[in-house]
PDB file of N, CA, C and O in Angstrom:
ATOM      1  N   MET A   1     106.270 122.174  85.195  1.00  0.00           N
ATOM      2  CA  MET A   1     106.115 120.866  84.857  1.00  0.00           C
ATOM      3  C   MET A   1     105.066 120.979  83.607  1.00  0.00           C
ATOM      4  O   MET A   1     104.095 121.732  83.681  1.00  0.00           O
ATOM      5  N   ASN A   2     105.354 120.113  82.363  1.00  0.00           N
ATOM      6  CA  ASN A   2     104.736 120.063  81.355  1.00  0.00           C
ATOM      7  C   ASN A   2     103.356 118.905  81.047  1.00  0.00           C
ATOM      8  O   ASN A   2     104.023 117.873  80.982  1.00  0.00           O
ATOM      9  N   SER A   3     102.369 118.597  80.897  1.00  0.00           N
ATOM     10  CA  SER A   3     101.371 118.267  80.896  1.00  0.00           C
ATOM     11  C   SER A   3     101.810 116.782  80.833  1.00  0.00           C
ATOM     12  O   SER A   3     101.431 115.806  81.481  1.00  0.00           O
ATOM     13  N   ASN A   4     102.793 116.928  79.781  1.00  0.00           N
ATOM     14  CA  ASN A   4     102.983 114.792  79.663  1.00  0.00           C
ATOM     15  C   ASN A   4     103.734 114.537  80.683  1.00  0.00           C
ATOM     16  O   ASN A   4     103.677 113.398  81.147  1.00  0.00           O
ATOM     17  N   GLN A   5     105.020 115.958  81.562  1.00  0.00           N
ATOM     18  CA  GLN A   5     105.816 115.052  82.613  1.00  0.00           C
ATOM     19  C   GLN A   5     104.824 114.994  83.714  1.00  0.00           C
ATOM     20  O   GLN A   5     105.137 114.202  84.603  1.00  0.00           O
ATOM     21  N   VAL A   6     103.553 115.718  83.906  1.00  0.00           N
ATOM     22  CA  VAL A   6     102.582 115.695  84.898  1.00  0.00           C
ATOM     23  C   VAL A   6     101.254 114.634  85.042  1.00  0.00           C
ATOM     24  O   VAL A   6     100.515 114.396  85.998  1.00  0.00           O
ATOM     25  N   ASN A   7     101.302 114.032  83.446  1.00  0.00           N
ATOM     26  CA  ASN A   7     101.075 112.945  83.470  1.00  0.00           C
ATOM     27  C   ASN A   7     101.545 111.155  83.732  1.00  0.00           C
ATOM     28  O   ASN A   7     101.045 110.055  83.965  1.00  0.00           O
ATOM     29  N   LYS A   8     102.434 111.616  83.571  1.00  0.00           N
ATOM     30  CA  LYS A   8     103.610 110.806  83.819  1.00  0.00           C
ATOM     31  C   LYS A   8     104.024 110.396  85.548  1.00  0.00           C
ATOM     32  O   LYS A   8     104.214 109.265  85.995  1.00  0.00           O
ATOM     33  N   TYR A   9     104.071 111.433  86.136  1.00  0.00           N
ATOM     34  CA  TYR A   9     103.716 111.593  87.591  1.00  0.00           C
ATOM     35  C   TYR A   9     102.669 110.919  88.030  1.00  0.00           C
ATOM     36  O   TYR A   9     102.453 110.019  88.842  1.00  0.00           O
ATOM     37  N   VAL A  10     101.933 111.729  87.120  1.00  0.00           N
ATOM     38  CA  VAL A  10     100.198 111.064  87.959  1.00  0.00           C
ATOM     39  C   VAL A  10     100.360 109.148  88.340  1.00  0.00           C
ATOM     40  O   VAL A  10     100.402 108.436  89.343  1.00  0.00           O
ATOM     41  N   GLU A  11     100.408 108.973  86.832  1.00  0.00           N
ATOM     42  CA  GLU A  11     100.830 107.735  86.703  1.00  0.00           C
ATOM     43  C   GLU A  11     101.669 106.809  87.597  1.00  0.00           C
ATOM     44  O   GLU A  11     101.333 105.694  87.998  1.00  0.00           O
ATOM     45  N   THR A  12     102.803 107.450  87.838  1.00  0.00           N
ATOM     46  CA  THR A  12     104.016 106.750  88.654  1.00  0.00           C
ATOM     47  C   THR A  12     102.973 106.591  89.880  1.00  0.00           C
ATOM     48  O   THR A  12     102.418 105.544  90.216  1.00  0.00           O
ATOM     49  N   GLN A  13     102.819 107.988  90.529  1.00  0.00           N
ATOM     50  CA  GLN A  13     102.529 107.747  91.577  1.00  0.00           C
ATOM     51  C   GLN A  13     100.946 106.882  92.084  1.00  0.00           C
ATOM     52  O   GLN A  13     100.791 106.151  93.062  1.00  0.00           O
ATOM     53  N   VAL A  14     100.115 107.206  91.230  1.00  0.00           N
ATOM     54  CA  VAL A  14      98.978 105.894  91.198  1.00  0.00           C
ATOM     55  C   VAL A  14      99.471 104.218  91.332  1.00  0.00           C
ATOM     56  O   VAL A  14      99.069 103.392  92.152  1.00  0.00           O
ATOM     57  N   GLN A  15     100.544 104.026  90.157  1.00  0.00           N
ATOM     58  CA  GLN A  15     100.759 102.800  90.273  1.00  0.00           C
ATOM     59  C   GLN A  15     101.703 102.721  91.375  1.00  0.00           C
ATOM     60  O   GLN A  15     101.873 101.529  91.631  1.00  0.00           O
ATOM     61  N   ALA A  16     102.531 103.616  92.295  1.00  0.00           N
ATOM     62  CA  ALA A  16     102.877 103.394  93.544  1.00  0.00           C
ATOM     63  C   ALA A  16     102.267 103.065  94.619  1.00  0.00           C
ATOM     64  O   ALA A  16     102.853 102.578  95.585  1.00  0.00           O
ATOM     65  N   ALA A  17     100.908 103.313  94.571  1.00  0.00           N
ATOM     66  CA  ALA A  17      99.801 103.430  95.729  1.00  0.00           C
ATOM     67  C   ALA A  17      99.239 102.016  95.174  1.00  0.00           C
ATOM     68  O   ALA A  17      98.679 101.436  96.104  1.00  0.00           O
ATOM     69  N   ALA A  18      99.192 101.170  93.828  1.00  0.00           N
ATOM     70  CA  ALA A  18      98.172 100.314  93.417  1.00  0.00           C
ATOM     71  C   ALA A  18      99.560  99.048  94.238  1.00  0.00           C
ATOM     72  O   ALA A  18      99.246  98.028  94.851  1.00  0.00           O
ATOM     73  N   ASP A  19     100.551  99.370  94.073  1.00  0.00           N
ATOM     74  CA  ASP A  19     101.542  98.463  94.311  1.00  0.00           C
ATOM     75  C   ASP A  19     101.786  98.539  95.883  1.00  0.00           C
ATOM     76  O   ASP A  19     102.283  97.570  96.456  1.00  0.00           O
ATOM     77  N   ARG A  20     101.436  99.691  96.579  1.00  0.00           N
ATOM     78  CA  ARG A  20     101.324  99.038  98.286  1.00  0.00           C
ATOM     79  C   ARG A  20     100.164  98.449  98.769  1.00  0.00           C
ATOM     80  O   ARG A  20     100.104  97.511  99.564  1.00  0.00           O
ATOM     81  N   LYS A  21      98.833  99.315  98.015  1.00  0.00           N
ATOM     82  CA  LYS A  21      98.137  98.763  98.630  1.00  0.00           C
ATOM     83  C   LYS A  21      97.150  97.653  98.351  1.00  0.00           C
ATOM     84  O   LYS A  21      96.629  97.036  99.280  1.00  0.00           O
ATOM     85  N   ILE A  22      96.906  97.411  97.179  1.00  0.00           N
ATOM     86  CA  ILE A  22      96.615  96.288  96.527  1.00  0.00           C
ATOM     87  C   ILE A  22      97.411  94.742  95.675  1.00  0.00           C
ATOM     88  O   ILE A  22      96.795  93.677  95.621  1.00  0.00           O
ATOM     89  N   LEU A  23      98.139  94.832  95.371  1.00  0.00           N
ATOM     90  CA  LEU A  23      99.054  94.006  95.171  1.00  0.00           C
ATOM     91  C   LEU A  23      98.924  93.110  95.966  1.00  0.00           C
ATOM     92  O   LEU A  23      98.358  92.066  95.642  1.00  0.00           O
ATOM     93  N   PRO A  24      99.701  93.431  97.888  1.00  0.00           N
ATOM     94  CA  PRO A  24     100.057  92.513  98.526  1.00  0.00           C
ATOM     95  C   PRO A  24      98.270  91.335  99.131  1.00  0.00           C
ATOM     96  O   PRO A  24      98.176  90.130  99.365  1.00  0.00           O
ATOM     97  N   LEU A  25      97.191  92.477  99.168  1.00  0.00           N
ATOM     98  CA  LEU A  25      96.018  91.852  98.525  1.00  0.00           C
ATOM     99  C   LEU A  25      95.168  90.850  97.811  1.00  0.00           C
ATOM    100  O   LEU A  25      94.124  90.321  98.192  1.00  0.00           O
ATOM    101  N   VAL A  26      95.984  90.668  96.442  1.00  0.00           N
ATOM    102  CA  VAL A  26      95.592  90.105  95.284  1.00  0.00           C
ATOM    103  C   VAL A  26      97.237  88.619  95.693  1.00  0.00           C
ATOM    104  O   VAL A  26      97.288  87.460  95.283  1.00  0.00           O
ATOM    105  N   GLU A  27      97.879  89.088  96.252  1.00  0.00           N
ATOM    106  CA  GLU A  27      98.673  87.988  96.606  1.00  0.00           C
ATOM    107  C   GLU A  27      98.492  87.089  98.046  1.00  0.00           C
ATOM    108  O   GLU A  27      98.872  85.918  98.058  1.00  0.00           O
ATOM    109  N   ALA A  28      97.943  87.656  99.147  1.00  0.00           N
ATOM    110  CA  ALA A  28      97.094  86.758 100.092  1.00  0.00           C
ATOM    111  C   ALA A  28      96.123  85.911  99.367  1.00  0.00           C
ATOM    112  O   ALA A  28      96.270  84.689  99.341  1.00  0.00           O
ATOM    113  N   ILE A  29      94.713  86.758  98.524  1.00  0.00           N
ATOM    114  CA  ILE A  29      94.104  85.619  98.170  1.00  0.00           C
ATOM    115  C   ILE A  29      94.469  84.841  97.004  1.00  0.00           C
ATOM    116  O   ILE A  29      93.855  83.827  96.673  1.00  0.00           O
ATOM    117  N   LYS A  30      95.616  85.381  96.284  1.00  0.00           N
ATOM    118  CA  LYS A  30      96.093  83.742  95.642  1.00  0.00           C
ATOM    119  C   LYS A  30      96.402  82.737  96.580  1.00  0.00           C
ATOM    120  O   LYS A  30      95.846  81.652  96.749  1.00  0.00           O
ATOM    121  N   SER A  31      97.342  83.227  97.157  1.00  0.00           N
ATOM    122  CA  SER A  31      97.796  82.188  98.757  1.00  0.00           C
ATOM    123  C   SER A  31      96.877  81.205  99.421  1.00  0.00           C
ATOM    124  O   SER A  31      96.871  79.996  99.650  1.00  0.00           O
ATOM    125  N   GLU A  32      95.976  82.413  99.666  1.00  0.00           N
ATOM    126  CA  GLU A  32      94.437  81.040 100.120  1.00  0.00           C
ATOM    127  C   GLU A  32      93.855  80.554  99.232  1.00  0.00           C
ATOM    128  O   GLU A  32      93.121  79.635  99.594  1.00  0.00           O
ATOM    129  N   VAL A  33      93.852  80.831  97.870  1.00  0.00           N
ATOM    130  CA  VAL A  33      93.095  79.965  97.168  1.00  0.00           C
ATOM    131  C   VAL A  33      94.422  78.221  96.495  1.00  0.00           C
ATOM    132  O   VAL A  33      94.209  77.062  96.140  1.00  0.00           O
ATOM    133  N   ALA A  34      95.464  78.970  96.647  1.00  0.00           N
ATOM    134  CA  ALA A  34      96.240  77.730  96.338  1.00  0.00           C
ATOM    135  C   ALA A  34      96.898  76.905  97.704  1.00  0.00           C
ATOM    136  O   ALA A  34      97.822  76.100  97.813  1.00  0.00           O
ATOM    137  N   ALA A  35      95.962  77.510  98.665  1.00  0.00           N
ATOM    138  CA  ALA A  35      95.986  76.305 100.076  1.00  0.00           C
ATOM    139  C   ALA A  35      94.329  76.066  99.891  1.00  0.00           C
ATOM    140  O   ALA A  35      94.185  74.860 100.093  1.00  0.00           O
ATOM    141  N   GLN A  36      93.700  76.346  99.753  1.00  0.00           N
ATOM    142  CA  GLN A  36      92.502  75.626  99.606  1.00  0.00           C
ATOM    143  C   GLN A  36      92.366  74.045  98.166  1.00  0.00           C
ATOM    144  O   GLN A  36      91.589  73.090  98.183  1.00  0.00           O
ATOM    145  N   ALA A  37      93.456  74.391  97.127  1.00  0.00           N
ATOM    146  CA  ALA A  37      93.402  73.418  96.907  1.00  0.00           C
ATOM    147  C   ALA A  37      94.501  73.067  97.382  1.00  0.00           C
ATOM    148  O   ALA A  37      94.420  71.878  97.072  1.00  0.00           O
ATOM    149  N   GLU A  38      95.598  73.163  97.957  1.00  0.00           N
ATOM    150  CA  GLU A  38      96.182  72.090  98.780  1.00  0.00           C
ATOM    151  C   GLU A  38      95.054  71.163  99.448  1.00  0.00           C
ATOM    152  O   GLU A  38      94.855  70.023  99.028  1.00  0.00           O
ATOM    153  N   PHE A  39      94.553  71.544 100.179  1.00  0.00           N
ATOM    154  CA  PHE A  39      93.720  70.659 100.736  1.00  0.00           C
ATOM    155  C   PHE A  39      93.327  69.638 100.564  1.00  0.00           C
ATOM    156  O   PHE A  39      93.309  68.678 101.334  1.00  0.00           O
ATOM    157  N   PHE A  40      92.686  69.806  98.716  1.00  0.00           N
ATOM    158  CA  PHE A  40      91.897  68.768  98.295  1.00  0.00           C
ATOM    159  C   PHE A  40      92.809  67.558  97.984  1.00  0.00           C
ATOM    160  O   PHE A  40      92.670  66.368  98.264  1.00  0.00           O
ATOM    161  N   VAL A  41      93.916  68.311  97.231  1.00  0.00           N
ATOM    162  CA  VAL A  41      94.919  67.512  96.532  1.00  0.00           C
ATOM    163  C   VAL A  41      95.993  66.637  97.578  1.00  0.00           C
ATOM    164  O   VAL A  41      96.529  65.579  97.249  1.00  0.00           O
ATOM    165  N   ASN A  42      96.163  67.257  98.783  1.00  0.00           N
ATOM    166  CA  ASN A  42      96.656  65.834  99.506  1.00  0.00           C
ATOM    167  C   ASN A  42      95.680  65.963 101.023  1.00  0.00           C
ATOM    168  O   ASN A  42      95.658  66.559 102.100  1.00  0.00           O
ATOM    169  N   ASP A  43      94.764  64.709 100.031  1.00  0.00           N
ATOM    170  CA  ASP A  43      93.526  64.806 101.183  1.00  0.00           C
ATOM    171  C   ASP A  43      93.727  63.595 102.192  1.00  0.00           C
ATOM    172  O   ASP A  43      92.826  62.818 102.509  1.00  0.00           O
ATOM    173  N   THR A  44      94.795  63.553 102.567  1.00  0.00           N
ATOM    174  CA  THR A  44      94.624  62.535 103.906  1.00  0.00           C
ATOM    175  C   THR A  44      94.265  63.023 105.286  1.00  0.00           C
ATOM    176  O   THR A  44      94.359  62.440 106.366  1.00  0.00           O
ATOM    177  N   ALA A  45      93.789  64.350 104.961  1.00  0.00           N
ATOM    178  CA  ALA A  45      92.557  64.453 106.442  1.00  0.00           C
ATOM    179  C   ALA A  45      90.926  64.079 105.872  1.00  0.00           C
ATOM    180  O   ALA A  45      90.374  63.958 104.778  1.00  0.00           O
ATOM    181  N   PRO A  46      90.478  63.962 107.574  1.00  0.00           N
ATOM    182  CA  PRO A  46      89.370  63.815 107.540  1.00  0.00           C
ATOM    183  C   PRO A  46      88.497  64.390 106.357  1.00  0.00           C
ATOM    184  O   PRO A  46      88.993  65.254 105.634  1.00  0.00           O
ATOM    185  N   THR A  47      87.463  64.026 106.181  1.00  0.00           N
ATOM    186  CA  THR A  47      86.233  65.221 105.193  1.00  0.00           C
ATOM    187  C   THR A  47      86.091  66.629 106.171  1.00  0.00           C
ATOM    188  O   THR A  47      86.356  67.755 105.749  1.00  0.00           O
ATOM    189  N   GLU A  48      85.617  66.329 107.563  1.00  0.00           N
ATOM    190  CA  GLU A  48      85.361  67.264 108.112  1.00  0.00           C
ATOM    191  C   GLU A  48      86.313  68.443 108.295  1.00  0.00           C
ATOM    192  O   GLU A  48      85.919  69.609 108.284  1.00  0.00           O
ATOM    193  N   LYS A  49      87.661  68.060 108.475  1.00  0.00           N
ATOM    194  CA  LYS A  49      88.520  68.527 108.378  1.00  0.00           C
ATOM    195  C   LYS A  49      89.417  69.882 107.282  1.00  0.00           C
ATOM    196  O   LYS A  49      90.198  70.831 107.233  1.00  0.00           O
ATOM    197  N   VAL A  50      88.645  69.107 106.687  1.00  0.00           N
ATOM    198  CA  VAL A  50      89.294  69.744 104.728  1.00  0.00           C
ATOM    199  C   VAL A  50      88.265  70.266 104.762  1.00  0.00           C
ATOM    200  O   VAL A  50      88.594  71.254 104.106  1.00  0.00           O
ATOM    201  N   ASN A  51      87.075  70.461 105.030  1.00  0.00           N
ATOM    202  CA  ASN A  51      85.347  71.302 105.099  1.00  0.00           C
ATOM    203  C   ASN A  51      86.086  72.277 105.604  1.00  0.00           C
ATOM    204  O   ASN A  51      86.290  73.355 105.047  1.00  0.00           O
ATOM    205  N   LYS A  52      86.716  71.772 107.185  1.00  0.00           N
ATOM    206  CA  LYS A  52      86.390  73.243 108.365  1.00  0.00           C
ATOM    207  C   LYS A  52      87.815  74.056 108.153  1.00  0.00           C
ATOM    208  O   LYS A  52      88.046  75.003 108.905  1.00  0.00           O
ATOM    209  N   LEU A  53      88.814  73.673 107.084  1.00  0.00           N
ATOM    210  CA  LEU A  53      90.077  75.008 107.165  1.00  0.00           C
ATOM    211  C   LEU A  53      89.779  75.306 105.451  1.00  0.00           C
ATOM    212  O   LEU A  53      90.267  76.392 105.137  1.00  0.00           O
ATOM    213  N   ASN A  54      89.202  74.708 104.462  1.00  0.00           N
ATOM    214  CA  ASN A  54      88.572  75.165 103.489  1.00  0.00           C
ATOM    215  C   ASN A  54      87.157  76.807 103.910  1.00  0.00           C
ATOM    216  O   ASN A  54      87.168  78.006 103.629  1.00  0.00           O
ATOM    217  N   LYS A  55      86.346  76.053 104.538  1.00  0.00           N
ATOM    218  CA  LYS A  55      85.517  77.589 105.390  1.00  0.00           C
ATOM    219  C   LYS A  55      86.452  78.320 105.726  1.00  0.00           C
ATOM    220  O   LYS A  55      86.467  79.402 105.139  1.00  0.00           O
ATOM    221  N   GLU A  56      87.586  78.069 106.762  1.00  0.00           N
ATOM    222  CA  GLU A  56      88.428  79.436 107.181  1.00  0.00           C
ATOM    223  C   GLU A  56      88.838  79.915 105.976  1.00  0.00           C
ATOM    224  O   GLU A  56      88.779  81.023 105.443  1.00  0.00           O
ATOM    225  N   SER A  57      89.266  78.851 105.658  1.00  0.00           N
ATOM    226  CA  SER A  57      90.466  80.130 104.408  1.00  0.00           C
ATOM    227  C   SER A  57      89.456  80.821 103.341  1.00  0.00           C
ATOM    228  O   SER A  57      89.838  81.836 102.759  1.00  0.00           O
ATOM    229  N   ALA A  58      87.969  80.196 103.037  1.00  0.00           N
ATOM    230  CA  ALA A  58      87.093  81.376 102.417  1.00  0.00           C
ATOM    231  C   ALA A  58      86.605  82.033 102.637  1.00  0.00           C
ATOM    232  O   ALA A  58      86.074  82.690 101.742  1.00  0.00           O
ATOM    233  N   ASP A  59      86.362  82.442 104.299  1.00  0.00           N
ATOM    234  CA  ASP A  59      86.353  83.422 105.506  1.00  0.00           C
ATOM    235  C   ASP A  59      87.577  84.951 105.035  1.00  0.00           C
ATOM    236  O   ASP A  59      87.658  86.179 105.036  1.00  0.00           O
ATOM    237  N   ARG A  60      88.384  83.556 104.655  1.00  0.00           N
ATOM    238  CA  ARG A  60      89.966  84.837 105.258  1.00  0.00           C
ATOM    239  C   ARG A  60      89.889  85.517 103.569  1.00  0.00           C
ATOM    240  O   ARG A  60      90.044  86.729 103.423  1.00  0.00           O
ATOM    241  N   ILE A  61      89.719  84.903 102.751  1.00  0.00           N
ATOM    242  CA  ILE A  61      89.499  85.696 101.356  1.00  0.00           C
ATOM    243  C   ILE A  61      88.329  86.321 101.439  1.00  0.00           C
ATOM    244  O   ILE A  61      88.539  87.430 100.949  1.00  0.00           O
ATOM    245  N   THR A  62      87.189  86.253 101.784  1.00  0.00           N
ATOM    246  CA  THR A  62      85.959  87.222 101.994  1.00  0.00           C
ATOM    247  C   THR A  62      86.790  88.939 102.775  1.00  0.00           C
ATOM    248  O   THR A  62      87.073  90.075 102.394  1.00  0.00           O
ATOM    249  N   LYS A  63      86.840  88.394 103.586  1.00  0.00           N
ATOM    250  CA  LYS A  63      87.920  89.555 104.574  1.00  0.00           C
ATOM    251  C   LYS A  63      88.674  90.170 103.470  1.00  0.00           C
ATOM    252  O   LYS A  63      88.272  91.268 103.085  1.00  0.00           O
ATOM    253  N   LEU A  64      89.782  89.603 102.849  1.00  0.00           N
ATOM    254  CA  LEU A  64      90.824  89.791 101.884  1.00  0.00           C
ATOM    255  C   LEU A  64      89.684  90.590 100.291  1.00  0.00           C
ATOM    256  O   LEU A  64      90.141  91.534  99.646  1.00  0.00           O
ATOM    257  N   GLN A  65      88.589  90.108 100.030  1.00  0.00           N
ATOM    258  CA  GLN A  65      88.168  90.601  99.089  1.00  0.00           C
ATOM    259  C   GLN A  65      87.787  92.387  99.595  1.00  0.00           C
ATOM    260  O   GLN A  65      88.181  93.468  99.158  1.00  0.00           O
ATOM    261  N   ALA A  66      86.936  92.034 100.596  1.00  0.00           N
ATOM    262  CA  ALA A  66      86.733  93.422 101.528  1.00  0.00           C
ATOM    263  C   ALA A  66      87.387  94.464 101.200  1.00  0.00           C
ATOM    264  O   ALA A  66      86.913  95.388 100.539  1.00  0.00           O
ATOM    265  N   GLU A  67      88.464  94.411 101.607  1.00  0.00           N
ATOM    266  CA  GLU A  67      89.671  95.265 101.951  1.00  0.00           C
ATOM    267  C   GLU A  67      89.830  95.629 100.852  1.00  0.00           C
ATOM    268  O   GLU A  67      89.352  96.726 100.564  1.00  0.00           O
ATOM    269  N   LEU A  68      90.768  94.642  99.514  1.00  0.00           N
ATOM    270  CA  LEU A  68      90.586  94.942  97.573  1.00  0.00           C
ATOM    271  C   LEU A  68      89.993  95.729  97.747  1.00  0.00           C
ATOM    272  O   LEU A  68      90.623  96.779  97.867  1.00  0.00           O
ATOM    273  N   VAL A  69      88.883  95.812  97.848  1.00  0.00           N
ATOM    274  CA  VAL A  69      87.915  97.051  97.362  1.00  0.00           C
ATOM    275  C   VAL A  69      87.574  98.683  98.086  1.00  0.00           C
ATOM    276  O   VAL A  69      86.921  99.593  97.575  1.00  0.00           O
ATOM    277  N   LYS A  70      88.241  98.660  99.383  1.00  0.00           N
ATOM    278  CA  LYS A  70      88.498  99.756  99.970  1.00  0.00           C
ATOM    279  C   LYS A  70      90.685 100.057  99.112  1.00  0.00           C
ATOM    280  O   LYS A  70      91.225 101.148  98.933  1.00  0.00           O
ATOM    281  N   ALA A  71      91.076  99.162  98.928  1.00  0.00           N
ATOM    282  CA  ALA A  71      92.443  99.740  98.634  1.00  0.00           C
ATOM    283  C   ALA A  71      92.273 100.162  97.086  1.00  0.00           C
ATOM    284  O   ALA A  71      92.918 101.095  96.608  1.00  0.00           O
ATOM    285  N   ASN A  72      91.424  99.458  96.404  1.00  0.00           N
ATOM    286  CA  ASN A  72      91.016  99.868  94.883  1.00  0.00           C
ATOM    287  C   ASN A  72      90.557 100.989  95.255  1.00  0.00           C
ATOM    288  O   ASN A  72      91.341 101.935  95.173  1.00  0.00           O
ATOM    289  N   THR A  73      89.652 101.163  95.595  1.00  0.00           N
ATOM    290  CA  THR A  73      88.343 102.869  96.034  1.00  0.00           C
ATOM    291  C   THR A  73      89.636 103.742  96.291  1.00  0.00           C
ATOM    292  O   THR A  73      90.005 104.530  95.420  1.00  0.00           O
ATOM    293  N   GLU A  74      90.352 103.604  97.523  1.00  0.00           N
ATOM    294  CA  GLU A  74      91.328 104.445  97.444  1.00  0.00           C
ATOM    295  C   GLU A  74      92.355 105.219  96.305  1.00  0.00           C
ATOM    296  O   GLU A  74      92.520 106.405  96.022  1.00  0.00           O
ATOM    297  N   VAL A  75      92.928 104.011  95.823  1.00  0.00           N
ATOM    298  CA  VAL A  75      93.606 104.154  94.378  1.00  0.00           C
ATOM    299  C   VAL A  75      92.785 105.378  93.548  1.00  0.00           C
ATOM    300  O   VAL A  75      93.129 106.523  93.252  1.00  0.00           O
ATOM    301  N   ASN A  76      91.704 104.712  93.341  1.00  0.00           N
ATOM    302  CA  ASN A  76      90.852 105.464  92.388  1.00  0.00           C
ATOM    303  C   ASN A  76      90.697 106.547  92.617  1.00  0.00           C
ATOM    304  O   ASN A  76      90.609 107.430  91.764  1.00  0.00           O
ATOM    305  N   ALA A  77      90.621 106.725  94.023  1.00  0.00           N
ATOM    306  CA  ALA A  77      90.276 108.520  95.023  1.00  0.00           C
ATOM    307  C   ALA A  77      91.503 109.092  94.465  1.00  0.00           C
ATOM    308  O   ALA A  77      91.626 110.172  93.887  1.00  0.00           O
ATOM    309  N   LEU A  78      92.555 108.048  94.770  1.00  0.00           N
ATOM    310  CA  LEU A  78      94.096 109.098  94.328  1.00  0.00           C
ATOM    311  C   LEU A  78      94.506 109.561  92.634  1.00  0.00           C
ATOM    312  O   LEU A  78      95.255 110.424  92.177  1.00  0.00           O
ATOM    313  N   SER A  79      93.861 108.812  92.177  1.00  0.00           N
ATOM    314  CA  SER A  79      93.974 109.319  91.092  1.00  0.00           C
ATOM    315  C   SER A  79      92.768 110.300  90.505  1.00  0.00           C
ATOM    316  O   SER A  79      92.828 110.936  89.453  1.00  0.00           O
ATOM    317  N   VAL A  80      91.972 110.276  91.177  1.00  0.00           N
ATOM    318  CA  VAL A  80      91.056 111.476  90.712  1.00  0.00           C
ATOM    319  C   VAL A  80      91.582 112.590  91.266  1.00  0.00           C
ATOM    320  O   VAL A  80      91.444 113.672  90.695  1.00  0.00           O
ATOM    321  N   LYS A  81      92.187 112.493  92.333  1.00  0.00           N
ATOM    322  CA  LYS A  81      92.872 113.986  93.163  1.00  0.00           C
ATOM    323  C   LYS A  81      93.857 114.468  92.646  1.00  0.00           C
ATOM    324  O   LYS A  81      93.953 115.694  92.584  1.00  0.00           O
ATOM    325  N   LEU A  82      94.898 113.602  92.112  1.00  0.00           N
ATOM    326  CA  LEU A  82      95.904 113.890  91.254  1.00  0.00           C
ATOM    327  C   LEU A  82      95.555 114.408  89.829  1.00  0.00           C
ATOM    328  O   LEU A  82      95.998 115.535  89.607  1.00  0.00           O
ATOM    329  N   ALA A  83      94.718 113.716  88.614  1.00  0.00           N
ATOM    330  CA  ALA A  83      94.689 114.288  87.990  1.00  0.00           C
ATOM    331  C   ALA A  83      94.061 115.773  87.808  1.00  0.00           C
ATOM    332  O   ALA A  83      94.275 116.520  86.853  1.00  0.00           O
ATOM    333  N   GLU A  84      92.871 116.157  89.438  1.00  0.00           N
ATOM    334  CA  GLU A  84      92.480 117.156  89.460  1.00  0.00           C
ATOM    335  C   GLU A  84      93.628 118.444  89.392  1.00  0.00           C
ATOM    336  O   GLU A  84      93.347 119.424  88.702  1.00  0.00           O
ATOM    337  N   ALA A  85      94.714 118.402  90.017  1.00  0.00           N
ATOM    338  CA  ALA A  85      95.286 119.096  90.997  1.00  0.00           C
ATOM    339  C   ALA A  85      96.449 119.502  89.888  1.00  0.00           C
ATOM    340  O   ALA A  85      97.361 120.308  90.069  1.00  0.00           O
ATOM    341  N   THR A  86      96.144 118.636  88.542  1.00  0.00           N
ATOM    342  CA  THR A  86      97.392 119.097  87.580  1.00  0.00           C
ATOM    343  C   THR A  86      96.901 119.138  86.755  1.00  0.00           C
ATOM    344  O   THR A  86      97.625 119.145  85.759  1.00  0.00           O
ATOM    345  N   ALA A  87      95.606 119.185  86.537  1.00  0.00           N
ATOM    346  CA  ALA A  87      94.693 119.239  85.054  1.00  0.00           C
ATOM    347  C   ALA A  87      95.034 120.862  83.891  1.00  0.00           C
ATOM    348  O   ALA A  87      94.988 120.902  82.662  1.00  0.00           O
ATOM    349  N   GLY A  88      95.339 121.946  84.824  1.00  0.00           N
ATOM    350  CA  GLY A  88      96.560 123.218  84.415  1.00  0.00           C
ATOM    351  C   GLY A  88      97.877 123.372  84.314  1.00  0.00           C
ATOM    352  O   GLY A  88      98.512 124.424  84.262  1.00  0.00           O
ATOM    353  N   ALA A  89      98.399 121.863  84.278  1.00  0.00           N
ATOM    354  CA  ALA A  89      99.401 121.965  83.811  1.00  0.00           C
ATOM    355  C   ALA A  89      99.705 122.214  81.807  1.00  0.00           C
ATOM    356  O   ALA A  89      98.767 121.669  81.224  1.00  0.00           O
ATOM    357  N   VAL A  90     100.550 122.750  80.959  1.00  0.00           N
ATOM    358  CA  VAL A  90     100.879 123.158  80.192  1.00  0.00           C
ATOM    359  C   VAL A  90     100.991 122.159  78.986  1.00  0.00           C
ATOM    360  O   VAL A  90     102.016 121.509  79.188  1.00  0.00           O
ATOM    361  N   ASN A  91     100.508 121.825  78.044  1.00  0.00           N
ATOM    362  CA  ASN A  91     101.157 120.969  76.577  1.00  0.00           C
ATOM    363  C   ASN A  91     101.841 121.649  75.873  1.00  0.00           C
ATOM    364  O   ASN A  91     101.197 122.363  75.104  1.00  0.00           O
ATOM    365  N   ASP A  92     102.925 121.725  75.815  1.00  0.00           N
ATOM    366  CA  ASP A  92     104.350 121.691  75.054  1.00  0.00           C
ATOM    367  C   ASP A  92     104.711 121.391  74.376  1.00  0.00           C
ATOM    368  O   ASP A  92     105.629 121.781  73.654  1.00  0.00           O
ATOM    369  N   GLY A  93     103.523 119.834  74.398  1.00  0.00           N
ATOM    370  CA  GLY A  93     104.276 118.918  73.353  1.00  0.00           C
ATOM    371  C   GLY A  93     105.508 117.812  73.612  1.00  0.00           C
ATOM    372  O   GLY A  93     105.993 117.129  72.710  1.00  0.00           O
ATOM    373  N   SER A  94     105.851 117.773  74.778  1.00  0.00           N
ATOM    374  CA  SER A  94     107.335 117.215  74.635  1.00  0.00           C
ATOM    375  C   SER A  94     106.791 116.049  75.451  1.00  0.00           C
ATOM    376  O   SER A  94     105.771 116.174  76.130  1.00  0.00           O
ATOM    377  N   THR A  95     107.486 114.907  75.377  1.00  0.00           N
ATOM    378  CA  THR A  95     107.663 114.105  75.936  1.00  0.00           C
ATOM    379  C   THR A  95     108.046 113.300  76.816  1.00  0.00           C
ATOM    380  O   THR A  95     109.272 113.346  76.914  1.00  0.00           O
ATOM    381  N   PRO A  96     107.318 112.175  77.896  1.00  0.00           N
ATOM    382  CA  PRO A  96     107.673 112.205  79.393  1.00  0.00           C
ATOM    383  C   PRO A  96     109.154 112.422  79.562  1.00  0.00           C
ATOM    384  O   PRO A  96     109.767 112.955  78.637  1.00  0.00           O
ATOM    385  N   ALA A  97     109.825 112.036  80.724  1.00  0.00           N
ATOM    386  CA  ALA A  97     111.505 111.551  80.637  1.00  0.00           C
ATOM    387  C   ALA A  97     111.245 110.463  81.003  1.00  0.00           C
ATOM    388  O   ALA A  97     112.138 109.626  81.132  1.00  0.00           O
TER     389      ALA A  97
END
């Protein structure tokens, strides 16, 4: 493999890891935020219930954010490992496939 192919491989692997680990967490957070907005838009429940639902949702978001930090750290570590492992690839001037 030449360096351009290696760079493309690294980018592909890092993106795949991000898609597997990070995107689902981001989507879950978006879903929780949307649910919180829905609590207030459809404010037919008593304030105490809305506040309780909102707090529970905020707690879930906090946990998801912690997982997001972990996932981001893992993806960054993968990126570094792949870059280090492929640093010796020959640069022959060709473009990635």
